[in-house]
N, C-alpha and C positions, 0 to 999 in steps of 0.2 A: 454492586456491578461485578457484572461478567466483560471477562477478556477476548481480545483477538489476537491473534497471532499472524500474522504478516508478514511471507517472503518474497525479498521481487523472485520470477522464476523470468523474464526477461528483458531483455538494455531496454535501458534508456532511450539510446540512441535514435535520428529521425523521427523520434516522436515530437507529438504537439506541444508546445509549450508551461501550459497548462497540466498537463496529464507530466509530466515532467514535474513539473512546484510541488505536483497533489505528493507525488510519491515520497522525495527531496522532505515537504512535510512533515510526510511520514518517516523519514530518519530513513528513507531506501535510495541509498544509492548506488553502490555496486549489488551484479547478479549474485544472489544467493544472500544478500543482508534478511533480517531482518530485527520483525523490533514487537512490542507486548503492547498492543491499546485499547483504551476501554470502553465496551462497544458502546455507543450512543448512534444521537441522529446525524451527528457532524462525521463520524468517522467513518457510519454503513455511508453513507455518500459518498466518500475519497474512496473508500473501497467499490465505487460500484460503478464509479467513472474511470478507477484505473482497472479493477478485474481484469482485463485481457492478459494485466504484466504481472499480477500476484496472485498465488496462496492461502487462502486462509481455514487456520481452523484456530476452533475455540478454546479456548485455559480453564 
């Protein structure tokens, strides 16, 4: 399976609670935090939900 590198680019302050929870579930807490996630349907759904907050790249 491929991996996806996800980086938080915008602040979580003032965002919807479920968007904050999604970011935190991926290990993203502060601007600049990066995590490597397995590419699957669940991860792609999370990224789609908070796509305006994160930057992704294939690893």
